[in-house]
C-alpha positions in Angstrom: 69.2 85.1 50.8 67.2 83.0 53.1 67.9 83.1 56.8 67.6 80.1 59.1 64.6 80.5 61.4 64.6 79.1 64.9 62.0 76.4 65.3 60.9 75.8 68.8 61.0 72.2 69.9 57.7 70.4 70.2 56.5 67.3 72.0 58.4 66.0 75.1 61.5 68.1 74.3 59.5 71.3 74.1 57.7 70.5 77.3 61.0 69.8 79.1 62.5 73.1 77.9 59.4 75.1 78.9 59.4 73.4 82.3 63.0 74.2 82.9 62.5 77.8 81.8 59.5 78.2 84.1 61.4 76.8 87.1 64.4 78.9 86.3 62.3 82.0 86.1 60.9 81.2 89.5 64.4 80.9 91.0 66.0 83.7 89.0 67.5 86.4 91.2 70.2 88.6 89.6 73.5 88.2 91.3 76.8 90.0 91.3 80.3 88.8 92.2 80.7 88.3 96.0 83.1 90.2 98.2 83.2 87.5 100.8 85.3 84.3 100.5 84.6 80.7 101.3 85.9 79.4 104.6 89.0 77.2 104.4 87.7 75.0 107.3 84.4 73.6 108.4 83.3 72.3 105.0 82.6 68.6 105.5 79.6 67.9 103.2 79.8 69.0 99.6 77.3 68.6 96.7 78.2 69.3 93.1 75.4 69.8 90.6 76.8 69.0 87.1 73.9 67.7 85.0 75.5 67.0 81.7 75.2 63.4 80.4 78.2 63.4 78.0 81.3 61.4 78.6 83.6 64.4 78.0 81.9 66.7 80.5 81.7 63.9 83.1 85.5 63.4 82.8 86.3 67.1 82.8 84.8 67.4 86.3 87.6 65.3 87.9 90.0 68.2 88.2 87.4 69.9 90.5 87.2 66.7 92.6 91.0 66.7 92.9 90.9 70.4 93.9 88.3 69.7 96.6 90.3 66.9 98.0 93.3 69.3 98.3 91.3 72.1 99.8 89.0 70.1 102.0 90.8 66.8 102.5 88.4 65.4 105.1 85.1 66.3 103.2 82.6 63.9 101.6 81.3 64.8 98.1 78.0 64.0 96.5 77.4 64.6 92.8 74.2 65.0 90.9 74.6 64.2 87.2 72.9 62.9 84.2 75.8 60.7 83.1 75.0 57.0 83.2 78.8 56.2 83.5 79.6 58.7 86.3 79.8 56.1 89.0 82.4 54.1 87.1 84.5 57.2 86.4 84.4 58.6 89.9 84.7 55.3 91.7 88.3 55.7 92.7 87.8 59.1 94.3 87.9 58.3 98.0 86.0 61.5 98.9 83.0 60.7 96.7 80.2 59.4 98.9 77.3 59.2 96.5 76.6 59.8 92.8 73.0 60.6 92.1 72.0 60.0 88.5 69.1 61.9 87.0 67.5 60.4 83.9 68.4 61.9 80.5 64.8 62.9 79.9 62.7 64.1 82.7 59.0 63.9 81.6 58.9 60.1 81.1 60.9 59.4 84.3 59.5 61.9 86.8 59.5 59.3 89.6 63.3 58.9 89.2 63.7 62.6 89.2 61.8 63.0 92.4 63.8 60.2 93.9 67.1 62.0 93.2 65.7 65.3 94.5 64.5 63.6 97.7 68.0 62.0 98.2 69.6 65.4 97.6 67.3 67.3 100.0 67.6 64.7 102.8 71.1 65.9 103.6 72.2 69.4 104.8 75.4 70.4 103.0 78.1 72.8 104.0 78.8 73.7 100.3 76.8 73.2 97.1 78.6 74.0 93.8 77.0 74.7 90.4 80.2 74.6 88.3 78.6 75.2 84.9 78.6 78.6 83.3 75.4 78.1 81.4 73.2 75.2 82.8 69.9 76.3 84.1 69.1 72.9 85.5 72.2 72.9 87.7 71.2 76.3 89.1 67.7 75.0 89.9 69.2 72.0 91.8 71.5 74.3 93.7 68.4 76.4 94.7 66.5 73.4 95.9 69.4 72.1 98.0 70.0 72.7 101.7 73.3 74.3 102.3 75.1 77.0 104.3 77.2 78.1 101.3 76.1 78.0 97.6 78.7 78.7 94.9 78.2 79.4 91.3 79.0 81.7 88.3 77.1 84.9 87.7 76.7 86.3 84.2 74.1 86.9 81.4 73.1 83.3 81.4 73.4 82.6 85.1 71.2 83.9 87.9 69.5 82.5 91.0 70.4 82.9 94.7 73.9 81.9 95.7 76.0 83.0 98.7 79.2 83.1 96.7 79.1 84.3 93.1 82.0 84.5 90.7 82.1 86.4 87.4 82.6 84.2 84.3 86.2 84.8 83.4 87.5 85.7 79.9 91.0 84.4 80.4 89.9 80.9 81.5 87.9 79.1 78.9 88.6 75.4 79.3 85.6 73.3 80.6 87.9 71.4 83.0 89.6 74.5 84.4 86.5 76.6 84.9 85.1 74.7 87.9 88.5 74.8 89.6 88.8 78.5 88.9 85.4 79.0 90.4 86.4 77.3 93.6 89.8 79.0 93.8 88.3 82.5 93.3 85.7 81.9 96.0 88.6 80.9 98.3 90.6 84.0 97.4 93.1 81.9 95.4 92.4 83.0 91.8 96.2 83.7 91.4 96.8 79.9 91.3 97.2 79.1 87.6 98.3 75.4 87.6 95.6 73.0 86.7 95.6 69.2 86.9 94.4 67.1 83.9 91.4 64.8 84.1 92.1 61.5 85.9 89.9 58.5 86.6 92.6 57.1 88.9 93.3 53.7 87.4 94.8 51.3 89.9 98.0 49.4 89.4 96.0 46.2 88.9 93.9 47.8 86.3 97.0 49.1 84.4 98.6 45.6 84.6 95.4 44.0 83.2 95.4 46.6 80.5 98.9 45.8 79.5 98.2 42.1 79.4 95.1 42.7 77.2 97.1 44.9 74.8 99.8 42.2 74.4 97.1 39.6 73.6 95.5 41.9 71.2 98.7 42.7 69.3 99.6 38.9 69.4 103.0 39.4 71.0 104.9 38.6 74.2 106.2 41.2 76.5 109.7 40.8 75.3 108.7 41.2 71.6 106.3 44.1 72.2 106.7 47.1 70.0 105.2 50.6 70.8 101.5 50.8 69.9 99.6 53.9 68.7 95.9 53.9 69.2 93.5 55.6 66.7 89.9 56.6 67.1 88.3 57.9 63.9 84.6 58.3 64.7 82.9 61.6 65.3 79.5 63.3 64.6 78.7 66.2 62.4 81.4 68.7 61.5 83.9 67.1 63.8 84.2 64.1 61.6 87.1 63.5 59.2 86.2 61.2 56.2 87.8 57.8 55.6 90.0 59.0 52.7 91.6 61.7 55.0 92.3 59.0 57.7 93.8 56.5 55.2 96.0 59.2 53.6 97.2 60.5 56.9 97.9 57.0 58.3 99.8 56.0 55.1 102.2 58.9 55.7 102.4 58.3 59.5 103.3 54.6 59.0 106.0 55.7 56.6 107.5 58.0 59.2 107.1 55.6 62.1 108.1 52.2 60.7 108.8 50.6 64.2 105.3 51.2 65.6 102.2 49.1 65.7 98.7 50.6 65.3 95.4 49.7 67.0 91.9 51.0 66.2 89.5 51.7 69.1 86.0 51.2 67.7 83.0 53.3 68.6 80.2 52.0 70.8 78.3 50.5 67.8 81.4 48.2 67.2 82.2 48.9 63.5 85.6 49.7 62.2 85.9 53.2 60.8 89.2 52.3 59.0 88.1 49.3 57.0 89.8 46.9 59.5 93.2 48.3 58.6 94.4 47.5 62.1 93.5 45.1 65.0 90.5 46.5 66.8 89.7 47.0 70.4 86.0 47.1 71.4 85.0 47.4 75.1 81.8 48.6 76.7 83.4 48.8 80.1 85.0 52.3 80.2 87.5 51.5 83.0 88.8 48.4 81.1 89.0 50.4 77.9 90.9 53.2 79.7 93.3 50.6 81.2 94.2 49.4 77.7 94.6 53.0 76.5 96.9 53.7 79.4 99.4 51.2 77.9 99.6 52.9 74.5 102.5 55.0 73.4 100.1 57.6 72.1 96.4 57.9 71.2 95.2 59.9 68.1 91.5 61.0 68.1 89.1 63.6 66.9 87.5 65.7 69.5 85.3 63.2 71.3 84.6 61.5 74.7 87.2 58.9 74.0 89.8 61.5 73.4 89.1 62.8 76.9 89.1 59.2 78.2 92.6 58.5 76.8 93.7 61.8 78.3 92.4 60.8 81.7 94.4 57.5 81.4 97.6 59.4 81.3 98.7 58.3 77.9 100.0 60.9 75.4 96.8 62.1 73.7 96.8 63.9 70.3 93.5 65.6 69.6 92.5 66.5 66.0 90.1 69.4 66.0 88.0 70.4 63.0 85.9 73.3 64.3 85.1 72.9 68.0 86.8 75.4 70.4 90.3 74.1 71.2 90.5 76.6 74.1 87.4 75.0 75.7 87.9 71.4 74.8 91.5 70.7 73.8 93.7 68.4 76.0 96.4 70.3 77.9 99.4 69.4 79.9 102.6 67.5 79.4 100.9 64.4 77.9 98.7 66.3 75.4 98.8 67.9 71.9 96.1 69.5 69.7 96.2 69.9 66.0 93.8 71.9 63.8 93.2 69.1 61.2 91.5 71.3 58.6 94.2 74.0 58.8 97.0 71.7 57.7 97.7 69.1 55.0 97.7 65.4 55.9 101.5 65.4 55.5 101.8 68.2 58.0 99.5 66.5 60.5 101.4 63.2 60.1 104.7 64.9 60.6 103.5 66.7 63.7 102.1 63.5 65.2 105.4 61.7 64.5 107.4 64.4 66.1 105.3 64.2 69.3 105.4 60.4 69.4 109.2 60.4 68.9 109.5 62.8 71.8 107.3 60.5 74.0 109.2 57.4 73.2 112.5 59.2 73.9 111.2 60.2 77.3 110.1 56.6 78.0 113.5 55.2 76.9 115.2 57.7 79.2 113.1 56.6 82.2 113.8 53.0 81.5 117.5 53.7 81.3 117.5 55.6 84.5 115.5 52.8 86.3 117.9 50.2 85.1 120.9 52.3 86.3 119.4 52.7 89.7 
């Protein structure tokens, strides 16, 4: 039996990894969990080093922003990221002062990298946070920053000088919860177990515009509007469910939910993944797309950035998982549901989705009745 051999990357990618490894080795200092706690006052300037470029990771940082606003309500927050959409997603957080965007590839854009580093080092911070349990780049940025307090995880994959180190927990696995747990533990509040969901803080005007856009898309007036379920059927690699699976599941779901309309949200390349079975929504502006999603009765998606975007809109989000770690990536909270798509038949998946949607619609009807009574 042949074993897969690791092949080291070559070219630019190989150079980048070797450069990061060299820098990390220079800054590597073994650390152990700290006995001292962060001060609850006197933290006015905060820097977060979260260098992922993915939409999901960018959204999953927002619970930390909310936690920082609760703990240090008068502080300003700067963020270093590689996400090209981070400014749009964090725009409604009053505490966020500046978003510094690193290029996705360092070697061809070293001038941009040095520009971000210069901007970062021009300011003296009270607290710098490396919220990632694995990233070496984030730890290097933390080491290069000027700050009185430096907070990060410690573990087999994390080293480098920090003033407050927190052991990577086994009981908290979710990518959105880990940064919050990190901060709470450093403050001596690890016993707090309630976590907020991701949120990009859509304004009332954005939600109203999203509602109007959805009504136009479904070709109906407000009075004649029926509840709409959104579907996103695109994914890469093992996360993908083939077209026949989707068509079979949707056939059954439509049979169970005859009073509902359906809408397909298309991927960034603009093609329908469901053979134009439903009206399609394409939008390259993430805030506008989220505004439309916020007006859906429910959103069904494979594990993807758009799943997290719908979750951050506040709409009921049903995530279909096919192998990725649900404990780390699955939506949680009152408006979320996860299903192991390969562990159940299409009939079971459709029935589970219908039961969740019926519950959501019942809650909405109850709220409408209460509002009318009042």
